[in-house]
C-alpha positions in Angstrom: -12.9 48.7 20.8 -13.4 47.4 17.2 -15.4 43.9 17.3 -17.2 42.0 13.9 -19.5 43.0 11.8 -23.3 42.0 11.3 -21.4 40.4 8.2 -18.8 38.4 10.2 -20.2 38.3 13.6 -21.3 33.8 11.9 -18.1 33.3 11.1 -16.2 35.0 14.3 -14.2 32.1 16.8 -15.3 31.2 20.2 -12.5 33.8 20.8 -12.6 36.4 18.6 -16.7 36.6 20.2 -15.7 36.5 23.5 -13.3 39.2 23.2 -15.9 41.1 21.5 -18.2 40.7 24.5 -16.2 41.2 26.8 -14.8 45.1 25.6 -18.6 45.9 24.8 -18.3 45.8 21.2 -20.7 43.0 20.4 -23.7 41.8 22.7 -25.1 38.5 23.2 -28.4 39.9 22.4 -27.3 41.4 18.8 -24.8 38.5 18.5 -28.0 36.5 18.8 -30.0 38.6 16.8 -28.4 38.1 14.0 -28.2 34.7 14.2 -31.4 34.0 14.6 -32.1 36.0 11.6 -29.6 34.1 9.7 -31.3 31.0 10.3 -35.1 33.3 9.3 -33.5 33.9 6.2 -30.9 30.6 5.1 -32.6 27.7 6.8 -36.2 27.7 7.2 -38.1 25.7 5.5 -39.2 27.7 1.9 -36.2 30.1 2.0 -34.1 30.1 -0.9 -31.8 27.9 0.7 -33.3 25.6 2.5 -30.8 24.4 5.0 -33.1 23.3 7.6 -30.0 22.0 9.5 -31.7 23.9 12.9 -34.6 22.0 13.6 -36.3 23.8 16.4 -35.1 27.7 17.8 -35.0 27.8 21.7 -38.1 30.1 22.3 -36.4 31.5 25.6 -33.0 32.5 22.9 -33.3 36.6 23.1 -34.1 36.2 27.2 -31.1 34.5 28.2 -29.4 36.6 25.7 -30.4 39.7 27.6 -29.2 37.9 30.7 -26.0 36.8 29.9 -26.0 40.7 29.0 -27.2 41.9 32.9 -24.6 39.1 34.3 -21.7 40.5 32.1 -22.5 44.0 33.0 -22.7 43.8 36.5 -20.6 40.7 37.7 -18.1 39.8 34.3 -18.1 37.0 32.2 -19.2 33.9 34.1 -18.1 31.5 32.4 -15.9 30.3 29.4 -18.1 30.5 26.7 -20.2 33.3 28.2 -22.9 34.1 26.2 -21.7 32.7 22.8 -24.4 30.9 21.3 -24.3 26.9 20.8 -26.9 24.7 18.8 -27.4 20.6 20.3 -28.5 18.4 18.3 -32.0 16.7 18.8 -30.9 13.7 20.2 -29.9 15.0 22.6 -32.5 17.0 26.0 -33.2 20.4 25.9 -35.8 21.5 28.3 -38.8 22.5 26.2 -37.0 21.4 23.1 -38.3 18.2 20.7 -34.9 15.4 21.6 -37.2 14.2 19.2 -34.1 11.9 17.2 -36.1 13.7 13.7 -38.7 10.5 14.8 -42.3 11.4 15.3 -42.9 8.7 17.7 -40.7 11.1 20.1 -42.7 14.3 18.1 -45.1 15.8 21.4 -42.9 14.8 24.0 -40.7 17.5 24.2 -37.4 17.1 27.1 -38.4 18.3 30.2 -34.8 18.7 32.2 -31.5 19.4 30.7 -29.3 16.5 29.6 -26.1 17.1 32.0 -24.1 18.2 29.2 -26.0 21.1 28.2 -26.1 22.0 32.5 -22.5 22.1 31.7 -23.0 24.6 28.5 -25.2 26.2 30.8 -23.3 26.7 33.5 -20.5 28.6 31.5 -22.9 30.5 30.2 -23.5 29.6 27.1 -26.7 30.3 25.4 -29.1 27.1 23.8 -29.9 28.9 20.8 -31.9 25.5 19.8 -31.5 22.0 18.1 -30.3 20.5 15.2 -31.8 18.0 12.8 -30.0 14.8 12.1 -30.2 11.7 10.5 -33.3 9.7 12.5 -32.8 8.3 15.1 -29.1 8.9 14.4 -28.7 6.5 11.5 -29.4 3.6 13.4 -32.7 2.8 11.3 -32.0 1.3 7.8 -29.5 0.3 5.8 -30.6 2.4 3.0 -31.2 5.3 4.7 -30.0 9.1 3.9 -27.9 10.5 5.6 -29.3 14.0 6.6 -33.0 13.1 6.8 -35.7 12.8 9.4 -39.2 13.0 9.5 -39.9 15.8 11.9 -36.6 17.7 10.3 -36.7 16.9 6.8 -33.3 17.0 4.7 -30.5 18.9 5.8 -28.5 20.0 2.6 -24.9 20.8 2.3 -24.3 24.6 2.7 -21.7 24.0 0.4 -23.6 22.1 -2.6 -28.1 21.8 -1.8 -27.4 18.6 -4.1 -24.8 17.0 -2.1 -25.4 15.2 1.2 -23.9 16.5 4.3 -23.2 13.5 5.8 -24.9 12.4 9.2 -25.6 11.8 11.7 -24.7 14.9 13.1 -25.7 16.7 9.8 -27.5 19.9 11.3 -24.6 20.2 13.6 -22.0 20.6 11.0 -24.6 22.2 8.4 -25.2 25.1 10.8 -21.9 26.1 11.7 -20.5 25.8 8.3 -23.2 28.0 7.0 -22.9 30.8 10.1 -26.0 30.1 12.1 -23.8 29.3 15.1 -20.4 29.2 16.3 -20.7 26.2 17.8 -23.2 22.8 17.7 -23.1 19.5 20.0 -23.6 16.5 17.8 -23.2 12.4 18.7 -20.8 9.5 17.6 -21.3 6.2 17.3 -19.6 5.3 14.6 -18.9 8.6 12.5 -21.9 10.5 13.3 -19.7 13.8 14.2 -16.4 12.3 11.4 -18.8 12.3 8.7 -20.7 15.5 8.9 -17.4 17.7 10.2 -15.5 16.4 7.2 -18.1 17.2 4.3 -18.9 20.1 5.6 -15.4 21.7 6.1 -15.6 22.6 10.3 -13.8 20.3 12.9 -15.4 17.4 15.2 -14.4 15.4 17.6 -15.5 12.4 19.4 -13.8 12.2 22.5 -13.7 8.8 24.4 -16.2 6.8 25.5 -17.2 8.0 28.5 -15.6 11.7 29.3 -19.1 13.5 28.1 -21.8 12.3 29.7 -24.2 10.8 27.5 -27.9 10.7 29.8 -30.7 12.4 28.6 -29.3 11.8 24.7 -31.7 8.5 23.4 -29.6 6.2 22.3 -28.0 3.7 19.9 -25.2 1.7 21.7 -23.8 2.4 25.2 -20.1 0.8 24.7 -19.8 3.7 21.6 -22.1 6.8 21.9 -20.1 9.6 22.5 -21.0 13.2 22.2 -18.8 15.9 21.0 -18.5 19.5 20.1 -18.3 20.6 16.2 -16.5 24.2 15.5 -15.2 26.6 12.6 -11.5 26.1 14.5 -9.9 22.8 16.1 -8.9 25.7 18.9 -13.2 26.3 19.0 -13.7 23.2 19.4 -10.7 22.4 22.0 -12.3 25.0 24.2 -16.0 23.8 24.1 -14.4 20.5 24.5 -13.3 21.3 27.9 -16.5 22.6 29.2 -18.2 18.9 27.8 -16.3 17.1 29.4 -15.6 19.4 32.6 -11.9 19.9 32.7 -9.3 21.8 31.9 -6.0 22.6 30.1 -6.8 20.3 26.7 -7.1 24.1 25.4 -4.2 25.4 26.6 -1.9 21.7 25.5 -3.9 21.7 22.1 -2.5 25.4 21.3 1.0 24.2 21.9 1.7 22.2 18.7 3.1 18.9 17.0 7.0 19.5 17.7 8.2 16.5 18.9 4.7 14.5 18.8 5.5 10.7 16.4 2.4 10.6 13.8 1.9 7.1 12.5 0.6 8.1 8.6 -2.2 5.1 7.7 -1.6 5.4 3.7 -3.4 1.9 3.6 -7.1 4.2 5.0 -6.3 6.7 1.9 -9.5 7.0 0.2 -9.2 6.2 -3.8 -9.8 9.2 -4.8 -6.8 10.7 -6.3 -8.0 14.5 -5.1 -8.6 14.2 -1.8 -6.4 11.7 -1.1 -3.3 14.7 -2.1 -5.2 16.8 0.2 -4.6 14.5 3.1 -0.1 14.3 2.1 -0.7 18.1 1.4 -2.0 17.7 5.2 0.7 15.9 6.2 3.4 17.8 5.4 1.7 20.7 7.7 2.6 18.4 10.6 6.5 17.9 9.0 6.1 21.5 9.0 5.1 22.0 12.4 7.9 19.2 14.1 5.8 15.9 14.2 8.4 13.1 13.0 5.8 11.0 10.5 6.4 7.5 10.7 4.2 5.7 7.7 2.8 2.5 9.0 0.0 -0.2 7.7 -3.5 -0.1 9.5 -5.5 -3.5 8.5 -9.2 -2.5 7.1 -11.8 -3.6 9.0 -13.1 -6.8 7.7 -16.6 -7.4 7.1 -16.6 -10.3 9.7 -16.1 -6.9 12.0 -18.2 -5.2 10.6 -20.6 -7.4 11.6 -20.1 -8.1 14.9 -20.2 -4.4 15.5 -23.2 -4.1 14.2 -24.8 -6.5 16.1 -23.6 -5.4 19.2 -24.6 -1.8 18.5 -28.1 -3.0 17.7 -28.4 -5.0 20.5 -27.4 -2.6 22.6 -30.3 -0.7 21.2 -33.2 -2.4 22.2 -31.5 -2.8 25.7 -30.7 1.3 25.7 -34.3 2.2 24.3 -36.1 -0.2 26.8 -34.4 1.8 29.3 -34.6 5.3 28.2 -38.1 5.3 26.8 -39.9 4.6 29.4 -38.7 8.1 31.4 -39.3 10.8 28.7 -42.7 11.1 30.0 -46.1 11.9 28.2 -47.6 9.3 26.1 -45.8 7.2 23.0 -43.5 4.4 23.1 -42.4 2.7 25.3 -39.6 0.0 23.8 -38.7 -0.5 20.4 -41.3 -2.4 19.1 -43.6 0.3 20.3 -42.0 2.7 17.9 -41.7 0.2 14.5 -45.2 -0.5 15.3 -45.5 3.4 15.0 -43.6 3.8 12.5 -45.9 1.1 10.4 -48.9 2.9 11.3 -47.1 6.3 10.3 -45.7 4.6 7.4 -46.7 7.4 4.8 -44.1 9.8 7.0 -41.8 7.7 8.3 -41.1 4.9 5.9 -42.0 7.3 2.6 -37.8 7.0 1.5 -36.9 4.0 3.2 -37.8 1.1 6.2 -36.7 0.1 9.2 -35.0 -2.7 8.4 -31.8 -2.0 11.2 -34.7 -1.5 13.8 -36.3 -4.8 12.9 -33.4 -6.8 13.4 -32.7 -5.9 16.5 -35.5 -6.9 17.8 -34.6 -10.4 16.5 -31.7 -10.5 18.0 -32.6 -9.3 21.1 -30.6 -7.3 23.7 -27.6 -7.6 25.5 -28.0 -11.0 26.8 -27.1 -13.1 24.8 -24.2 -15.5 23.7 -24.7 -13.9 20.0 -23.9 -10.2 21.4 -21.5 -11.0 24.1 -19.6 -13.0 20.9 -19.8 -10.0 18.8 -18.7 -7.7 21.3 -15.2 -9.7 21.9 -14.6 -10.9 18.6 -15.1 -6.5 17.9 -13.0 -5.5 20.6 -10.5 -7.3 20.1 -9.9 -6.6 16.8 -10.0 -3.0 17.3 -7.6 -3.1 19.7 -5.5 -5.7 19.5 -5.2 -5.8 15.8 -5.7 -2.5 14.8 -5.2 0.5 17.0 -2.9 -0.4 20.2 0.1 -1.9 17.8 -0.4 0.4 15.0 -0.1 2.8 17.7 3.1 1.2 19.8 5.4 4.4 20.0 3.2 7.2 18.5 1.1 9.6 19.7 -1.5 9.7 17.1 -2.3 8.5 13.6 -3.6 10.8 10.9 -5.3 9.1 8.0 -7.9 10.6 5.6 -11.6 11.2 6.6 -13.9 11.0 3.4 -13.9 12.1 0.4 -16.4 15.0 -0.9 -20.0 15.1 -0.3 -21.7 12.1 -2.7 -25.2 13.6 -4.3 -28.5 13.1 -2.2 -30.4 10.6 -3.2 -33.4 9.7 -1.4 -34.8 6.8 -2.8 -30.9 4.5 -2.8 -29.7 6.2 0.4 -26.3 7.1 0.3 -24.5 4.7 -2.2 -20.8 4.5 -2.8 -18.7 7.0 -1.2 -15.0 6.8 -0.8 -13.2 7.4 2.8 -14.6 6.5 6.4 -12.0 3.5 6.7 -10.8 5.3 9.7 -13.9 5.4 12.1 -14.4 2.0 12.4 -11.7 0.5 14.9 -11.8 3.8 17.3 -16.1 3.4 17.4 -15.1 -0.2 18.4 -13.1 0.8 20.6 -14.0 3.4 22.2 -11.1 5.4 21.6 -11.5 9.4 20.5 -11.1 10.8 16.7 -11.1 14.4 15.4 -11.7 16.0 12.5 -10.9 19.0 10.9 -11.2 20.6 7.2 -7.9 19.8 5.5 -8.5 21.4 1.6 -11.4 21.7 -1.0 -11.8 19.7 -3.6 -14.0 21.1 -6.8 -14.8 23.5 -4.3 -16.0 21.1 -1.2 -14.6 20.4 1.8 -12.6 17.2 2.6 -11.1 16.7 6.2 -8.6 14.9 7.5 -9.0 12.7 10.7 -6.7 11.8 13.7 -6.9 8.9 16.7 -5.4 8.6 19.4 -5.2 6.5 22.9 -8.4 7.2 25.1 -7.7 10.6 27.2 -5.8 11.7 23.8 -8.3 14.6 22.7 -5.8 17.3 23.4 -3.0 15.8 21.1 -5.3 14.8 18.9 -6.8 18.7 18.2 -3.3 19.8 18.5 -2.6 18.2 15.1 -5.6 19.2 13.7 -4.8 23.0 14.1 -1.3 22.0 13.2 -3.1 20.9 9.4 -6.6 22.3 9.3 -6.5 24.2 5.4 -4.0 27.4 5.8 -6.6 29.4 3.6 -10.4 29.4 4.8 -12.5 29.8 1.6 -15.1 32.6 2.0 -18.3 30.5 2.0 -21.1 31.8 0.3 -24.2 31.5 -0.6 -25.2 28.4 -2.5 -27.8 28.2 -5.5 -30.5 25.2 -6.0 -29.9 23.8 -9.5 
């Protein structure tokens, strides 16, 4: 059986890889060797591209691949991802790997266990290749932060243009999949942290309904909004991985059925204002209509400033309590609370605070945890807006809604932070509500990818990914090695 060549392997889809592995055209050892070589040549500090998408490589990756090959030869494939390598965001515990969330305060305290979601991947035969860089503390540290930078992992570059942001906070996960360092990666999203890097790096991803994928063993931000999810090159790949992460079945089959007969709201009020990006989105909507969906224009309200402020209050209050519960269970010496983290960062200011501060951490301490009237009021107000004023009315009689995700990746500026950017309005309401949002690449603008997002009610992941499969760009230009300067 013919299989993909070594040059094609890094960009092969899950179905193609699984077929090649099952047919003997490729071995897991061969696949892992190709990917490890690619990481060494393209990703590491000192390489010409220095993507810095991968924070740590699993030392036993090749041993795991050999074991997968033996199991396949003796018993056949043992799961939906048997022998397929995955990368995991470094705020998720993988036994023996750093799980730093990009912070030096967690360095030297490697995970002693697998998070439940990692256990699910392993049980379905996936090979954990390593962990990915991220915006430090998943971008909850300072309002002037730069997406993709962490004190442990450095700055993740965008594989399409190295001076452009890879987005955040799942920066390394998106960049690694885009650059062919792994076919699949785990990201996490609280508000935009899968959607943004997926859109900016030209991959697909989904933040599932909060609770669909377990968050135990994940460095927390917000109990009401955190959700781990899959990132891959296509919506079909993401659907397969989501079945594994959510311990469900049938999702990928439903996503493959298409969008014929679905009623889809088009949120033109969420246009980015970037003409070329909004034109790409309109072309994506046309592909949905051509695939048999019925499109309905809807007027979706943009989150007002008081709602955005209430959402931030909720996240910061939940962060205090979440870290107080999580950090003591990590083992080893190091911070046991958010106050300890702040003290560590002040002592290590030359490393931790050299580009921006930790103003959000300090504000979180001032707010206190969730046992305050301010938290309760903020949660009620923000949730009421998201569900009763925004998503509930908008989705009445509809299966899902679509809108542009983000415009083209912005220039990296470590001195000033992320700065102005087009798009992003679509993430706020589903983030607050805990509802799912999926993203897929819809086209290129000046050589940079832009994505379209799909939002639905809890449990609608399959139809969201069906929509993504219908609108994701039909011609996927070959990624080429970017050059600095």
